[in-house]
KEDREN-355020 format. One record per residue (C-alpha): x, y, z; chain. Coordinates in nm, 2 decimals. Layout:
N
     c1     c2     c3 chain
      X      Y      Z     A
...
This chain:
679
     c1     c2     c3 chain
   4.16  11.67  -6.33     A
   4.09  11.53  -5.99     A
   3.75  11.41  -5.89     A
   3.60  11.22  -5.60     A
   3.43  10.90  -5.69     A
   3.11  10.79  -5.52     A
   3.11  10.42  -5.46     A
   2.79  10.21  -5.51     A
   2.76   9.84  -5.47     A
   2.83   9.61  -5.76     A
   2.56   9.38  -5.88     A
   2.82   9.13  -5.98     A
   2.84   8.82  -5.76     A
   3.16   8.74  -5.58     A
   3.20   8.39  -5.73     A
   3.24   8.52  -6.08     A
   3.59   8.52  -6.24     A
   3.76   8.60  -6.56     A
   3.97   8.32  -6.71     A
   4.31   8.45  -6.82     A
   4.64   8.56  -6.68     A
   4.69   8.91  -6.56     A
   4.98   9.12  -6.70     A
   5.00   9.36  -6.41     A
   4.81   9.35  -6.09     A
   4.84   9.73  -6.05     A
   4.73   9.78  -6.40     A
   4.48  10.06  -6.37     A
   4.70  10.27  -6.15     A
   4.60  10.13  -5.82     A
   4.82   9.94  -5.58     A
   4.73   9.58  -5.50     A
   4.55   9.67  -5.19     A
   4.34   9.94  -5.36     A
   4.28   9.77  -5.70     A
   3.92   9.78  -5.82     A
   3.90   9.40  -5.83     A
   4.10   9.17  -5.61     A
   4.32   8.91  -5.78     A
   4.25   8.55  -5.68     A
   4.41   8.23  -5.78     A
   4.18   7.99  -5.96     A
   4.30   7.64  -5.89     A
   4.64   7.68  -6.07     A
   4.89   7.92  -5.92     A
   5.02   8.00  -6.27     A
   4.69   8.14  -6.38     A
   4.55   8.46  -6.22     A
   4.19   8.53  -6.24     A
   3.99   8.85  -6.16     A
   3.74   8.81  -5.88     A
   3.46   9.06  -5.90     A
   3.41   9.14  -5.53     A
   3.08   9.25  -5.40     A
   3.21   9.58  -5.30     A
   3.38   9.67  -5.63     A
   3.39  10.04  -5.72     A
   3.11  10.04  -5.96     A
   2.92  10.37  -5.99     A
   2.56  10.34  -5.91     A
   2.34  10.55  -6.14     A
   1.96  10.51  -6.15     A
   1.92  10.65  -6.50     A
   2.00  10.34  -6.69     A
   1.80  10.12  -6.46     A
   1.48  10.31  -6.49     A
   1.44  10.25  -6.86     A
   1.54  10.62  -6.93     A
   1.20  10.72  -7.08     A
   1.36  11.03  -7.23     A
   1.68  11.11  -7.40     A
   1.95  11.29  -7.20     A
   2.18  11.48  -7.43     A
   2.51  11.64  -7.36     A
   2.36  11.93  -7.17     A
   2.25  11.70  -6.90     A
   2.58  11.54  -6.82     A
   2.63  11.57  -6.45     A
   2.82  11.87  -6.33     A
   3.00  11.96  -6.65     A
   3.15  12.30  -6.72     A
   3.37  12.40  -7.01     A
   3.74  12.40  -6.99     A
   3.87  12.61  -7.28     A
   4.13  12.37  -7.41     A
   4.10  12.09  -7.65     A
   3.72  12.12  -7.67     A
   3.68  11.91  -7.36     A
   3.50  11.95  -7.03     A
   3.59  11.96  -6.67     A
   3.40  11.79  -6.39     A
   3.25  11.94  -6.08     A
   3.24  11.67  -5.81     A
   3.07  11.65  -5.48     A
   3.30  11.81  -5.22     A
   3.44  11.60  -4.94     A
   3.36  11.75  -4.60     A
   3.65  11.61  -4.40     A
   3.50  11.27  -4.38     A
   3.16  11.39  -4.28     A
   2.86  11.17  -4.39     A
   2.62  11.44  -4.49     A
   2.35  11.31  -4.72     A
   2.36  11.55  -5.01     A
   2.29  11.49  -5.37     A
   2.34  11.73  -5.65     A
   2.09  11.77  -5.93     A
   2.14  11.96  -6.25     A
   1.91  12.26  -6.26     A
   1.99  12.44  -6.58     A
   2.23  12.39  -6.87     A
   2.20  12.58  -7.19     A
   2.49  12.49  -7.41     A
   2.62  12.17  -7.56     A
   2.97  12.18  -7.42     A
   3.07  11.84  -7.56     A
   2.99  11.94  -7.92     A
   3.17  12.26  -7.92     A
   3.39  12.31  -8.23     A
   3.74  12.38  -8.13     A
   4.09  12.41  -8.26     A
   4.38  12.31  -8.05     A
   4.75  12.36  -8.02     A
   4.95  12.13  -8.25     A
   5.25  11.93  -8.13     A
   5.49  12.19  -8.27     A
   5.57  12.46  -8.02     A
   5.49  12.77  -8.21     A
   5.29  13.04  -8.03     A
   5.15  13.19  -8.36     A
   4.95  12.87  -8.41     A
   4.84  12.81  -8.05     A
   4.49  12.94  -8.04     A
   4.16  12.84  -7.89     A
   3.83  12.89  -8.07     A
   3.49  12.82  -7.92     A
   3.16  12.88  -8.10     A
   2.94  13.09  -7.89     A
   3.19  13.07  -7.61     A
   3.13  13.43  -7.49     A
   2.75  13.37  -7.46     A
   2.77  13.04  -7.28     A
   2.53  13.05  -6.98     A
   2.66  12.95  -6.64     A
   2.60  12.61  -6.50     A
   2.36  12.62  -6.21     A
   2.39  12.34  -5.95     A
   2.14  12.28  -5.67     A
   2.19  12.08  -5.36     A
   1.90  11.88  -5.24     A
   1.90  11.72  -4.91     A
   1.80  11.35  -4.91     A
   1.69  11.11  -4.65     A
   1.94  10.90  -4.46     A
   1.82  10.59  -4.63     A
   1.95  10.69  -4.97     A
   2.03  10.42  -5.23     A
   2.35  10.25  -5.15     A
   2.29  10.27  -4.78     A
   2.66  10.29  -4.70     A
   2.84  10.54  -4.49     A
   2.98  10.72  -4.79     A
   2.71  10.63  -5.03     A
   2.64  10.88  -5.30     A
   2.47  10.88  -5.64     A
   2.40  11.13  -5.92     A
   2.03  11.19  -5.96     A
   1.86  11.33  -6.27     A
   1.52  11.49  -6.21     A
   1.28  11.43  -6.49     A
   1.08  11.75  -6.43     A
   1.39  11.96  -6.42     A
   1.54  11.81  -6.73     A
   1.20  11.86  -6.91     A
   1.21  12.23  -6.82     A
   1.57  12.25  -6.94     A
   1.48  12.11  -7.28     A
   1.19  12.34  -7.32     A
   1.39  12.64  -7.22     A
   1.67  12.56  -7.46     A
   1.43  12.49  -7.75     A
   1.52  12.12  -7.76     A
   1.27  11.87  -7.89     A
   1.15  11.61  -7.64     A
   1.21  11.27  -7.78     A
   0.93  11.03  -7.72     A
   0.90  10.69  -7.88     A
   0.64  10.67  -8.15     A
   0.36  10.45  -8.03     A
   0.26  10.19  -8.29     A
   0.19   9.83  -8.29     A
   0.49   9.61  -8.37     A
   0.47   9.39  -8.67     A
   0.48   9.01  -8.65     A
   0.84   9.02  -8.77     A
   0.94   9.27  -8.50     A
   0.78   9.06  -8.23     A
   0.95   8.75  -8.34     A
   1.28   8.94  -8.37     A
   1.26   9.07  -8.01     A
   1.19   8.73  -7.88     A
   1.49   8.58  -8.07     A
   1.72   8.87  -7.95     A
   1.63   8.81  -7.59     A
   1.68   8.44  -7.63     A
   2.03   8.51  -7.75     A
   2.12   8.70  -7.44     A
   2.42   8.56  -7.24     A
   2.43   8.60  -6.87     A
   2.74   8.60  -6.64     A
   2.68   8.56  -6.27     A
   2.31   8.62  -6.32     A
   2.35   8.95  -6.51     A
   2.32   9.00  -6.89     A
   2.65   9.06  -7.06     A
   2.60   9.02  -7.43     A
   2.44   8.81  -7.71     A
   2.57   8.51  -7.89     A
   2.66   8.55  -8.26     A
   2.40   8.29  -8.37     A
   2.14   8.09  -8.19     A
   2.03   7.83  -8.44     A
   1.88   7.53  -8.25     A
   1.95   7.30  -8.55     A
   2.32   7.39  -8.56     A
   2.51   7.09  -8.42     A
   2.85   7.25  -8.47     A
   2.84   7.61  -8.37     A
   3.22   7.66  -8.39     A
   3.26   8.00  -8.23     A
   2.91   8.13  -8.31     A
   2.81   8.06  -7.95     A
   3.05   8.33  -7.83     A
   2.99   8.70  -7.77     A
   3.17   8.90  -8.04     A
   3.24   9.27  -7.98     A
   3.15   9.38  -8.34     A
   2.85   9.15  -8.35     A
   2.71   9.29  -8.03     A
   2.70   9.65  -8.14     A
   2.37   9.63  -8.32     A
   2.23   9.43  -8.03     A
   2.35   9.70  -7.79     A
   2.19   9.97  -8.00     A
   1.86   9.79  -8.01     A
   1.85   9.75  -7.63     A
   1.96  10.11  -7.58     A
   1.69  10.24  -7.81     A
   1.44  10.02  -7.63     A
   1.55  10.17  -7.29     A
   1.74   9.88  -7.16     A
   2.09   9.98  -7.08     A
   2.21   9.73  -6.82     A
   2.33   9.47  -7.07     A
   2.53   9.73  -7.25     A
   2.69   9.86  -6.94     A
   2.79   9.51  -6.82     A
   2.93   9.43  -7.17     A
   3.15   9.74  -7.17     A
   3.28   9.67  -6.82     A
   3.35   9.30  -6.88     A
   3.53   9.34  -7.21     A
   3.73   9.62  -7.04     A
   3.85   9.38  -6.78     A
   3.95   9.13  -7.05     A
   4.16   9.39  -7.22     A
   4.45   9.38  -6.97     A
   4.52   9.01  -6.99     A
   4.82   8.84  -7.13     A
   4.76   8.71  -7.49     A
   5.01   8.51  -7.68     A
   5.05   8.33  -8.01     A
   5.36   8.11  -8.04     A
   5.52   8.29  -7.74     A
   5.47   8.64  -7.88     A
   5.23   8.90  -7.73     A
   5.07   9.19  -7.91     A
   5.07   9.54  -7.77     A
   4.87   9.64  -7.46     A
   4.53   9.77  -7.53     A
   4.41   9.50  -7.77     A
   4.04   9.41  -7.72     A
   3.93   9.05  -7.77     A
   3.74   8.95  -8.08     A
   3.50   8.75  -7.86     A
   3.45   8.58  -7.53     A
   3.26   8.29  -7.40     A
   3.11   8.23  -7.05     A
   3.22   7.89  -6.93     A
   3.13   7.69  -6.62     A
   3.42   7.52  -6.45     A
   3.38   7.27  -6.17     A
   3.50   7.34  -5.81     A
   3.51   7.11  -5.51     A
   3.21   6.92  -5.38     A
   2.98   6.97  -5.68     A
   3.03   7.34  -5.69     A
   3.07   7.54  -6.00     A
   3.17   7.89  -6.10     A
   3.14   8.09  -6.42     A
   3.45   8.23  -6.60     A
   3.50   8.45  -6.90     A
   3.72   8.30  -7.16     A
   3.84   8.56  -7.42     A
   3.97   8.50  -7.77     A
   4.22   8.77  -7.90     A
   4.26   8.60  -8.23     A
   4.48   8.31  -8.11     A
   4.20   8.07  -8.18     A
   4.06   8.25  -8.49     A
   4.09   8.12  -8.84     A
   4.42   8.27  -8.97     A
   4.52   8.38  -8.61     A
   4.45   8.75  -8.70     A
   4.41   9.01  -8.42     A
   4.08   9.19  -8.43     A
   4.18   9.55  -8.50     A
   3.82   9.67  -8.52     A
   3.72   9.54  -8.17     A
   3.87   9.83  -7.98     A
   3.73  10.08  -8.22     A
   3.38   9.94  -8.19     A
   3.42   9.94  -7.81     A
   3.49  10.31  -7.81     A
   3.20  10.38  -8.04     A
   2.97  10.18  -7.83     A
   3.09  10.35  -7.51     A
   3.00  10.69  -7.65     A
   2.66  10.57  -7.78     A
   2.58  10.43  -7.43     A
   2.65  10.77  -7.27     A
   2.46  10.96  -7.53     A
   2.14  10.76  -7.52     A
   2.13  10.68  -7.14     A
   2.28  10.99  -7.00     A
   2.50  10.78  -6.78     A
   2.82  10.97  -6.85     A
   2.97  10.86  -6.51     A
   3.07  10.53  -6.68     A
   3.30  10.72  -6.92     A
   3.47  10.91  -6.63     A
   3.57  10.60  -6.43     A
   3.94  10.56  -6.39     A
   3.95  10.21  -6.53     A
   3.74  10.31  -6.84     A
   3.96  10.62  -6.90     A
   4.27  10.40  -6.87     A
   4.13  10.14  -7.11     A
   4.04  10.41  -7.36     A
   4.39  10.55  -7.35     A
   4.54  10.21  -7.40     A
   4.34  10.15  -7.72     A
   4.43  10.50  -7.85     A
   4.80  10.45  -7.77     A
   4.80  10.12  -7.95     A
   4.64  10.28  -8.26     A
   4.85  10.60  -8.25     A
   5.19  10.43  -8.20     A
   5.45  10.57  -8.44     A
   5.58  10.34  -8.71     A
   5.74  10.33  -9.05     A
   5.42  10.43  -9.24     A
   5.41  10.76  -9.42     A
   5.04  10.79  -9.42     A
   4.79  10.88  -9.14     A
   4.57  10.58  -9.22     A
   4.60  10.27  -9.00     A
   4.81   9.99  -9.14     A
   4.65   9.64  -9.08     A
   4.68   9.29  -9.21     A
   4.41   9.10  -9.41     A
   4.11   8.97  -9.21     A
   4.14   9.21  -8.92     A
   3.78   9.35  -8.93     A
   3.43   9.23  -9.04     A
   3.59   9.08  -9.35     A
   3.79   8.83  -9.13     A
   3.92   8.61  -9.41     A
   4.17   8.67  -9.69     A
   4.01   8.91  -9.93     A
   4.29   9.14 -10.04     A
   4.22   9.42  -9.80     A
   4.56   9.42  -9.62     A
   4.72   9.76  -9.60     A
   4.49  10.06  -9.54     A
   4.13   9.93  -9.59     A
   3.86  10.19  -9.58     A
   3.65  10.01  -9.32     A
   3.93  10.03  -9.07     A
   4.00  10.40  -9.15     A
   3.63  10.50  -9.11     A
   3.60  10.32  -8.78     A
   3.94  10.46  -8.67     A
   3.82  10.81  -8.75     A
   3.49  10.75  -8.56     A
   3.67  10.62  -8.26     A
   3.90  10.92  -8.25     A
   3.61  11.16  -8.27     A
   3.44  10.96  -7.98     A
   3.76  10.98  -7.78     A
   3.79  11.35  -7.84     A
   3.46  11.39  -7.66     A
   3.51  11.14  -7.38     A
   3.88  11.18  -7.27     A
   3.93  11.37  -6.95     A
   4.18  11.64  -7.01     A
   4.46  11.68  -6.76     A
   4.83  11.69  -6.76     A
   4.86  11.32  -6.83     A
   4.63  11.33  -7.13     A
   4.72  11.66  -7.30     A
   4.97  11.50  -7.54     A
   4.72  11.23  -7.63     A
   4.45  11.48  -7.70     A
   4.69  11.68  -7.92     A
   4.79  11.36  -8.11     A
   4.42  11.28  -8.16     A
   4.34  11.62  -8.31     A
   4.64  11.61  -8.54     A
   4.56  11.26  -8.66     A
   4.19  11.34  -8.72     A
   4.29  11.64  -8.93     A
   4.55  11.44  -9.13     A
   4.33  11.14  -9.18     A
   4.03  11.33  -9.30     A
   4.24  11.51  -9.56     A
   4.40  11.19  -9.67     A
   4.08  11.00  -9.72     A
   3.89  11.29  -9.88     A
   4.17  11.37 -10.12     A
   4.31  11.03 -10.22     A
   4.03  10.77 -10.17     A
   3.75  10.96 -10.35     A
   3.65  10.86 -10.70     A
   3.37  10.98 -10.93     A
   3.36  11.03 -11.31     A
   3.58  11.34 -11.29     A
   3.84  11.17 -11.07     A
   3.85  10.85 -11.27     A
   3.91  11.05 -11.59     A
   4.19  11.23 -11.41     A
   4.35  10.90 -11.31     A
   4.31  10.77 -11.66     A
   4.53  11.06 -11.78     A
   4.79  11.03 -11.50     A
   5.16  11.06 -11.57     A
   5.37  10.81 -11.39     A
   5.72  10.80 -11.24     A
   5.70  11.15 -11.11     A
   5.98  11.24 -10.87     A
   5.88  11.57 -10.72     A
   5.74  11.73 -10.41     A
   5.47  11.87 -10.64     A
   5.38  11.54 -10.81     A
   5.01  11.50 -10.90     A
   5.03  11.12 -10.91     A
   5.17  11.09 -10.56     A
   5.12  10.72 -10.52     A
   5.24  10.63 -10.87     A
   4.91  10.48 -10.98     A
   4.92  10.33 -11.33     A
   4.61  10.42 -11.54     A
   4.60  10.05 -11.65     A
   4.48   9.97 -11.30     A
   4.14  10.11 -11.36     A
   3.92   9.80 -11.41     A
   3.70   9.77 -11.72     A
   3.39   9.72 -11.51     A
   3.43  10.06 -11.34     A
   3.44  10.26 -11.66     A
   3.09  10.15 -11.75     A
   2.96  10.12 -11.39     A
   3.03  10.45 -11.23     A
   2.72  10.68 -11.26     A
   2.73  11.03 -11.39     A
   2.60  11.16 -11.06     A
   2.75  11.01 -10.75     A
   3.08  10.86 -10.64     A
   3.24  10.67 -10.35     A
   3.55  10.61 -10.14     A
   3.76  10.33 -10.28     A
   3.84  10.02 -10.07     A
   4.22  10.06 -10.03     A
   4.51  10.28 -10.12     A
   4.88  10.19 -10.12     A
   5.19  10.28 -10.34     A
   5.11  10.18 -10.70     A
   4.78  10.02 -10.59     A
   4.42  10.14 -10.57     A
   4.14   9.89 -10.48     A
   3.84  10.02 -10.68     A
   3.59   9.79 -10.52     A
   3.30   9.95 -10.33     A
   3.30   9.85  -9.97     A
   2.97   9.93  -9.81     A
   3.06   9.95  -9.44     A
   3.35  10.18  -9.49     A
   3.14  10.42  -9.71     A
   2.85  10.42  -9.47     A
   3.07  10.50  -9.17     A
   3.24  10.77  -9.37     A
   2.90  10.93  -9.39     A
   2.81  10.87  -9.03     A
   3.14  11.01  -8.89     A
   3.17  11.29  -9.15     A
   3.50  11.14  -9.27     A
   3.38  11.24  -9.62     A
   3.28  11.59  -9.71     A
   2.91  11.69  -9.72     A
   2.92  11.67 -10.09     A
   3.09  11.33 -10.09     A
   2.85  11.19  -9.84     A
   2.56  11.30 -10.05     A
   2.72  11.15 -10.36     A
   2.77  10.81 -10.19     A
   2.40  10.78 -10.12     A
   2.32  10.90 -10.47     A
   2.54  10.63 -10.61     A
   2.37  10.36 -10.40     A
   2.04  10.47 -10.52     A
   2.15  10.48 -10.88     A
   2.30  10.13 -10.85     A
   2.03   9.99 -10.63     A
   2.00   9.66 -10.83     A
   2.37   9.59 -10.79     A
   2.42   9.70 -10.42     A
   2.08   9.61 -10.28     A
   1.90   9.38 -10.52     A
   1.67   9.14 -10.33     A
   1.83   9.19  -9.99     A
   2.03   9.48  -9.85     A
   2.33   9.52  -9.86     A
   2.63   9.40 -10.06     A
   2.93   9.39  -9.83     A
   3.15   9.47 -10.14     A
   3.10   9.51 -10.51     A
   3.19   9.35 -10.74     A
   3.29   9.00 -10.65     A
   3.63   8.85 -10.72     A
   3.60   8.58 -10.99     A
   3.82   8.34 -11.18     A
   4.19   8.38 -11.16     A
   4.15   8.70 -10.96     A
   3.96   8.50 -10.69     A
   4.22   8.22 -10.69     A
   4.51   8.46 -10.64     A
   4.37   8.71 -10.40     A
   4.16   8.47 -10.17     A
   4.39   8.17 -10.21     A
   4.10   7.97 -10.36     A
   3.89   8.02 -10.05     A
   3.58   7.79 -10.09     A
   3.37   8.00  -9.85     A
   3.45   8.32 -10.04     A
   3.35   8.21 -10.39     A
   3.20   8.48 -10.62     A
   2.89   8.65 -10.48     A
   2.91   8.47 -10.15     A
   3.00   8.55  -9.79     A
   3.26   8.83  -9.79     A
   3.31   8.81 -10.17     A
   3.01   9.01 -10.28     A
   2.76   8.85 -10.04     A
   2.46   9.05  -9.91     A
   2.46   9.11  -9.53     A
   2.13   9.23  -9.37     A
   2.32   9.35  -9.06     A
   2.45   9.65  -9.27     A
   2.09   9.77  -9.27     A
   2.11   9.97  -8.94     A
   2.42  10.15  -9.06     A
   2.26  10.23  -9.39     A
   1.95  10.36  -9.20     A
   2.17  10.58  -8.98     A
   2.35  10.73  -9.28     A
   2.03  10.79  -9.46     A
   1.87  10.97  -9.16     A
   2.18  11.19  -9.13     A
   2.16  11.29  -9.50     A
   1.79  11.35  -9.50     A
   1.71  11.04  -9.71     A
   1.48  10.86  -9.48     A
   1.27  10.73  -9.77     A
   1.58  10.54  -9.90     A
   1.63  10.37  -9.57     A
   1.26  10.29  -9.54     A
   1.27  10.13  -9.89     A
   1.56   9.90  -9.78     A
   1.40   9.81  -9.45     A
   1.07   9.72  -9.61     A
   1.25   9.50  -9.86     A
   1.44   9.31  -9.59     A
   1.13   9.27  -9.37     A
   0.95   9.08  -9.65     A
   1.21   8.80  -9.63     A
   1.41   8.79  -9.31     A
   1.16   8.62  -9.09     A
   1.05   8.38  -9.36     A
   1.41   8.28  -9.43     A
   1.48   8.24  -9.05     A
   1.71   8.54  -9.02     A
   2.02   8.43  -9.22     A
   2.37   8.56  -9.17     A
   2.41   8.65  -9.53     A
   2.27   8.59  -9.88     A
   2.44   8.47 -10.20     A
   2.42   8.54 -10.57     A
   2.46   8.87 -10.76     A
   2.13   9.01 -10.64     A
   2.11   8.84 -10.30     A
   1.83   8.61 -10.40     A
   1.94   8.29 -10.22     A
   2.03   8.22  -9.85     A
   2.41   8.18  -9.82     A
   2.53   7.83  -9.88     A
   2.71   7.83  -9.54     A
   2.50   8.10  -9.37     A
   2.41   8.05  -9.01     A
   2.04   8.09  -8.94     A
   1.90   8.30  -8.65     A
   2.20   8.52  -8.68     A
   2.18   8.77  -8.39     A
   2.33   9.08  -8.56     A
   2.09   9.02  -8.86     A
   1.80   9.03  -8.61     A
   1.94   9.32  -8.41     A
   2.03   9.52  -8.73     A
   1.67   9.49  -8.84     A
   1.53   9.60  -8.50     A
   1.77   9.89  -8.47     A
   1.67  10.01  -8.82     A
   1.30  10.00  -8.72     A
   1.36  10.19  -8.40     A
   1.57  10.46  -8.57     A
   1.30  10.51  -8.84     A
   1.04  10.54  -8.57     A
   1.25  10.80  -8.38     A
   1.48  10.97  -8.63     A
   1.57  11.23  -8.36     A
   1.76  10.95  -8.18     A
   2.00  10.91  -8.47     A
   2.15  11.26  -8.41     A
   2.30  11.11  -8.09     A
   2.49  10.86  -8.29     A
   2.64  11.05  -8.58     A
   2.87  11.35  -8.62     A
   2.85  11.67  -8.82     A
   3.13  11.83  -9.01     A
   3.39  12.00  -8.78     A
   3.56  12.26  -8.99     A
   3.80  12.36  -8.72     A
   3.96  12.01  -8.74     A
   4.05  12.08  -9.11     A
   4.25  12.39  -9.01     A
   4.49  12.20  -8.78     A
   4.80  12.13  -8.99     A
   5.14  12.06  -8.85     A
   5.30  12.13  -9.19     A
   5.21  12.50  -9.16     A
   5.44  12.53  -8.86     A
   5.75  12.39  -9.04     A
   6.05  12.63  -9.04     A
   6.22  12.45  -9.32     A
   6.21  12.58  -9.67     A
   6.08  12.25  -9.82     A
   5.71  12.24  -9.92     A
   5.55  11.95  -9.75     A
   5.18  12.03  -9.75     A
   4.94  12.01 -10.05     A
   4.63  12.13  -9.86     A
   4.63  12.47 -10.01     A
   4.57  12.34 -10.36     A
   4.31  12.09 -10.23     A
   4.12  12.33 -10.00     A
   3.81  12.34 -10.22     A
   3.80  11.96 -10.23     A
   3.83  11.89  -9.85     A
   3.58  12.16  -9.75     A
   3.29  12.09  -9.98     A
């Protein structure tokens, strides 16, 4: 797909640099002379730094600057028409008139169908014509895209010879929404509570600027903390709830800047003991540092941490997944889809996907990671295939399926994404799910089965079922277990993974409903005095000593070992809104609001019921503040939540490479499990 890019002027100042060494100066497919950002030496010839030139190729789009008073959904993405392959879209670009400088701007006049949300099935990686088919819901009745050309004055924004921007007309978009029967989303006007006002002030005080522009929020901003360690840095995972709060408030600049700056950091060389991880790894965090120059001059640089400075030296697997999820959310809420279509953004997206989809020795579609590679960033026995990573991985794949530009260079990647989505959803739904019925089935498992038709495929020993689970699991409800490996099931309940399974539709509709039913039934255990437990139950005694290595920070019912984390509130709210359980989310938010401001917005709470502030908890923790604000904004405007979650895609479940096999061996068990994965 070829498009013409219209160049606006970057708001980034020319003295700003990124501190790190570059792997390849022509990294994003541009030669050195045409690279988006010129390379400049920063004092030491062995270190290359990116210099954000004033004339960088940043798209100018007025939508995110104006506060976007309304919601632009997929119908309003500029110049999109369907391309009947892989459920993606093509792009109509402004034509080039032989170098002429005509001042013309296209405005969307009418779009009647949600092209990006079309349910499609795609060809698999096996070349078999019988299985190569395209299906589009309502494809025959899709109304044509109407594009109008509106002549503008010579003094159009940008002012340059070839300046051009995409303009969204509020009146036209209002007419489109009314014509298509869409609800106009307007913020509910109510007076903010004292806690909300304080939270917004604290969130804005936590904003970090780079060259005069906001680019993120620090992890914690406690004025009484004399040793902030790395809590004064901007973490990708920590910034997500902050970004959501700003987006829902109509402030998109900080999110756009954050996405672009972290994208630039992605390509740098990162090493630990002379070894470098694969290309595409996103940093865990970055810090804006001021370095001295000659004659009392200073400049700001971005100093990233890819895990080489982290406790345990673990690479942040979830950072790239969160970045993709946030990129989609930014486009959905602001309507600024031009950011997703930039060449550098598309390249960075592909690099993350290639890193995650690289073939290895694993027999499972789930992502294999080491301990401490996600929100639980210390040793907690989650190495292998933890649910949290799988749920974020699935969400990122679904995001990428919508955002990737389909062309000859990306067809194989899109095909791999669809195959992985299908295999991963089946794997999690079939093998991670437990309820009373499933536990009873495991309790009666036969072991040492050597057969293609084995029921106990992972050779799970019934003795692994913990005693606490037998009495704890409710009659109604169930959940997805924390981890699954050969001869090992981690039966702990991990909140973030289960919530994102609901949000992304990784679980079936029945499973998603059952998860919320179980949280409600076990409210005292999973919520208690402060929502929500990061995992349940805690590791204690000898089990704690062996699994955590006697970690003094992860003692029983503290920190990652059964601590209560208020930042999970926004994800719980989003899941509840999706499943029509708003009253459950409201109950949790009301509970948190009673204490958070009084307790000075702690990072986490300790004890079995979350009654006490964590013994090493940072105060004025930013993602605690942002999680609370995002929850309040979502409850005020539940319609906005639909932009952030996914519904079931039944076509994905029909994609199965095994069905194309010409061998006589039976490899696929989906036929027997069809009722389980579709309900």
